[in-house]
N, C-alpha and C positions, 0 to 999 in steps of 0.2 A: 325293617324291624327295630331301626335306632332311633323313630321317633317317641317322644315321650306323650305325645298328644295323639288323641285318636280321631281320625276324620273319616267320614264315609266314603270319601273317593278320594282318587289322585286329584282330580280337577280342585277339590277344595284344599288340600295341601298345597297344589300349586297356588293358588289364589292367597293363601296365607303368607305364602313366601314373597312373592312378586308384587301382591296388592295388598298389602297388611293393612289392619284397621288403623284409624289415624290416633287413635288412642293407646296404642299398643306402644310401648317403651322401645327407645333404640336397642336398647342390651336384649329385650324379650325377643325382636324381630332378628337380630343376630343370632341368636340361640337356635331360631328355627333354621336359619339359613345354613347354619353349621350343619344342622343334622342332616338337613335336606341334600347337601353337598357332600356329606361324610367326610368335613374336616372335623375329625374327633379324635381323641387321645385314647389308648388304651390302657386300662388298669385291673389289677386283681382286687376283688373282695377279700373279704374276712375268711372266706371259706377255699380261697386260692383259683376262683373262677374268674378267668378272662373276660373283662367288661370293657364297654367304650362309653365315653362321656364327652361332655364338652371341653374344648379346650381352656384352660386354667385364665379366668380373667384377672388383668393385673391391675385394673382401675382406670380412673377418668381425667383426663386434663381437660381445662377449660382455659378460652384466652378470649379476646374481645369479639371474635366473629366465628368461633368455632368451638364445638366440643368433642374431644376423642377418647377413644377407648380403646384399650391395648390388651393384648392377650398372648400367652405363650403359643408358638406354633408346635402343635404335636411331632413327635419323631416320626419322620417317614412322610409327612405333608408338606408342601408347599403353596404358595399363593398362587395358584391358577388364574389362568383368564377366565376360565368359566366361574371361579369363585369370585373374582372381581366382580365380572359381569352381574351375578346374582345379588351382590351386596349393592351395588350402584343403582340396578334397575329397581330395587325395593323401596327405594324412599323418593320422597317428591321434594328433597334437597339437596344441593351439591354435596357431594360425597367424595373423598378422595380415600383410597385402601393403598397400602404399602408395607413390605416387609422389610425389617432393619435388626440385625444383630439378635436373632432366633425370635422376635415379636412380630406379630401381626398389629398394625395400627390402622382403624378407622376413625375418618375424621369427617364430623357433620358440620357444614358451613351453616350459618344464617343468612347469608346474602347469597346474590348470583353475580357472575362477572358482567359488568354493562356491554352492551353492544357496540359500543362506541367509546374510544379513548382517544383524545387529541394529543398529537406528537407534543405539544407544549408542555404537557404534564410529565414527560419523561424526565427522571432525576439525572444530575450529572453525575458521571463516574469516568475514573482515570483508567488509564491503559488501554489497550487494545481491544474494547469490549464494545459491544453493540444492544440495544435493547430488543429483548425477543418480544416481551409484550409485558403484561400484567397478570398475574394469577391471583387466585384467591388468597394466597399467601403473601402478596407483594410483587413488586418488580423484579422481572428476570432476565439478566444480562447473560450474553454470550462473550465468554473472553477468547479471542483467536489466537493468543499467544498459548493458552493452553490444548485447545483444541482447533488446528489449523482450517480444517475443512468441512464444508457444510454441504449437503444436499436438501433442496427447497422443492416440494412438490404442491400443486394446486390447480384446481379447474379455474375458467377462465372469470374472472373477477370475484374471486375469494380472498385476495390479498395479497399473492406472491408477489406482484411486481411492486406495490406500496411497501411490502417488506424489504425487497432489494434497494427502495428508494430511501428507506429509513437508514440501511446500512453506508450508502454513499454520502448522506446527509450526515449522519452522527459522527462519522469518522472526520469528513472533512471540515466539520465545525470545529473539534478538538486537535487534530493532527494535520492541519493544512500542509505544514512543511514536511512532513513525515510519511506521507501517505501517496501512493501510486495506483491509479485505476487502470485497468484494460477492461472496456465493457465490451462484451460480445452479444450484440443486441440483436438475435435473431429474428425480430418481428421488422426487419427491416430497417432498423435503427430508430422507429418511431417513438420509441419510450426514452431512450437515453441518447439519441442523437443530438438533441438540444443542448446537453451538457458537455459536449467535445470539447468546448474551449476553455472548460473549467482548467484552473492550472494543476489541479489534482490529477485529471484525466490525460492519459497518455496518448490512448487510441480509442476510437469505438467503430468495432468492425459489424457489419451489417447484413453480412450473408456469409456460406462456409466459405468462398473462397479467400474473403479478407481475414476471416478467422482463422485460415491455415497460414495467412501471413502473418498475423499476430503471433500464432502459436511457434513459430519458425524464429521469431525474434527473441521469442522468452525463452526458448529452449537454448538459443546462443548466451543470453545473458545467465542462464542457470550454469551453463558451463563454467563461464567466467568467473560468477560469484563463488563455484565449489572450489574452483584454483584459489582464489582468494581466501577462501575459509581454510583451506589447506594450508597456505602458506603463512598463515596467523594462527594456526593451530585451532581453529574455531572449530567447534561440531554443534552448537544451536545457536542461531541470532539471538535469542532470549538472554543469553549467557555472555553478549557482548555488548560494547557501546555503540553498536548501529540501531539508530530508531528508526530507518526506513523500512516500511512493510509494503507489499507490492499484492493489491487485490485483483483476481481475475474472476470477474462476475459473468457468468452466461447465462444468458435469459432465453427461453424456449429451446433448450438444447437437444430437445429431440429433433431438431430441424438438422443436426448434424448425424443423424442416423442413417446408415446404408440401406437402401430398398431395393427390392428386386428390379423394379422398372427401371433403374439408372443404368447408365453404362459404365464399363470397368473403371474409366478415369474418374468419373463422379463419386463412383464408390471407395477409388482408392483416397480419394480427397476427404471423405468422411471419415474411413478408418484412420487415416494420419491425424484427424483432430482428436478422435477418440483416444488415439494413443497418446497423443500428446496431454491431454488432461488425466489420464491415468498416471502419465511419468510425473506431473506436478504433484499429484497428490502422494505419489510413492516417496519421493526425493526431495520435492523444493520445500516443504513445510519447514523444514529447519533452516531452511536460508532464507526465510523472511516472506516465501510466496504463500498466499490464502485463496483457495480456488472455492467459490461459490457456483455450484451446478443446480441450475432450477429449470423444472418442466412443466407442463400442463398435467401430461398424463403418463406416469413412471411406467415403463415396463423394463422388462431385461435387457433389450436392444437400447432403449433411449437413455436408460441410467446404467452404464457399463459396470459390469461387477468390481472391476479394480477401483474405480472412483468411489462406488457405494463402499467398499470394505476399508479403503483409508480414509472415507469422511464419516468421522465419529460423532458430528452432530447431525441431525436430521431433522427438518421442520416439515411439516405439512399442513394445509388449509383442506378445505372439503374436497373430497375426488368422489370419482361417480362411483367407484364400485370399492368391494372389501379387497379384492385381488391387488388394486393401485395402491389401496394404504399399506397393504403388506408387503409390497414391493417398496413404498418410500419409507416405511419407518418399521418395518418387519411386525406388524400386528394389524390388526383392524381397529377401527375407531374414527378415521379422517372421513369415513362415508357418512359420518352421522351427525358432523360439526354443524350447529345451526345457523351460523350467520356469516357473512364476510368480516373477514380479520380474526375470526377465531382459528387458532391453530394447536396443534401438537407440537411441542418440543421434545426431541428425545435425545438424550446421550446415554447413561447407566440408566437414569431414571426417566421417567415420562411426566410431562407437565402439561397442563391445557390453560392456554393463555388467549387473552386478546391482544391482537398487535396495534400499537397506536396507528391512526391515521394519518397520513402527512399529504396535502393537496400539492399539486404541480405548483400552485402560485404561493403558499408556504416555502417550498423548497427552493423555488428559485428565488423568493425573497433571503432565505438564509443563507443561500450560497453567494449571495452577491456580497454580504457581508463577511464572508470568510475568504474572499479572494486577496492572496498574498502578495507582498509585493518582492520576497524574495524566497528563494530555494536553496536548500544545501545539499543535494544530491550526489556531491562530489564531482568527480572530472565529468561535464555533461556534455552529451553529444549533438546532434544536429538539432535546430530548433526549424520546424516545417509545419506552416499550417496552424501557428499558435500553439502545437502541442510540442511538450517535452519530452525526448526521448533519452535515456541514458543506459549505459551498457556497464558500468560500474558501480560496486557497492559503496556508500559512503564512509567516511572514516569522520573522528572526532575533530580531526584538522581541516577538513574541507571547507572553503569558504567561498564556494563560485556564487555568484550572483547573477541573476537576470532579472529585469524590471518588466512587469506587466502593468499595461495600463488599465 
C-alpha cells in the first residue's frame, strides 16, 4: 500500500526493483527500493493524518570514479542486510551502501575492480601495516598496532595463502630488524618451510606436535615479557620504545581441531594448542604479539570462539557456503566472491578488495634483498639450525649483533 506506482502483479513490482530499466535514473530506482522494502519516514499531513513517505534526499556528490547519493535515515529504521542486498542487486554497476551519522549513503562506481593486481604496485607505508588489497576507493591497509589479531578464511586456491605471504614479505621488507615470525604451517610445512632460514623467521612448525612446542615457548616468553612490562611500568608496547613485534601465523588452523576419532592424548594436544591461541589473543596483543589464524573452512570448532572474539579484524576469501561466511565474518557474502584474490575485509566496516598477487619467485627474490646482517633483539638465546630464538624483550640500549651469511 506504500507504493506510488500501479503494477498489475507482485512479479512486475519485483522486476522493477531488482531488474530496473536501463534508462531509469539511479535516484528513481532507489525510491522504488525504499518503498518496496519499507525504508520510509512517517509524517503528518495538513489534516493531521499520519502518512509515510520517502526518506529525505540530501544531495549528490561526484568524484573521479563514482557518484554518491545521501539520504536521512528515518527514525526507527536502520540499514539492514536485506536493504543493502536489494540496492546492490538492483544495479549493473558496483555499488557501496553504508550508514554514517544518521545518513544513508549509496555510492555508484563507474569502474570494476580488476581481477588481478601485482604486488609490485602496492604503495609503501610506514608502521606495522600490511596491504589488505585494493578497493574501489583505493588501497586498504591493516594496522597491527591498532588491531593486533586477525582471522583469515578461504577455500582452496582462493587467495588465503597468497595473502599470508604478502604479510610475511611486506613486513620483512620494511621491518627486517624488528620483526619475528613463528610460522605454524599445517600443510606439513610445504608453503612456509622454505622460508625457515630467513633471519625474520624464528621457527616453522609443520604439525600439531611441533605447534605445541612453539606455543609452549611462546607462553614462556609471554610470561617473561609481562614481568618485564610490570617492572618498567609499561601497559602497551605501542607506548614504549620497543620496536620488536612477534607474529604467529597459523595456516590451516583447522588441523588443530580435536576430532572424535582421536585418542585422548591427541585430543589433549589439540585442545592445548587451541587454548594457547586463545591466550595469545586475550593477553598478548599489548605485549607485541600478533596472531593471524587462517583456515579453509571456518566452523565453531576450527575457529575457537575466544580467538574470533579477540581478533577484531576478519578477512574472507570465497567460501563454499553462507554458513561458513557467517562464521568467518558474521555475515553472508563470501560465498559469492567472483574470483581468486577477491576478499571481504571486516573490522567495524566491510570492504571488498582485490588482494595483490605475489608469486613464490618474486617473494624469494624480494626476501633475499632484505636479508639483514645485524639484529637488535636484546639478549639473544641460542642459535640453532640458523634460526634465532630470544626470550627477552629488547630495550633501546641493546646492541647484540649476530652475523648472517
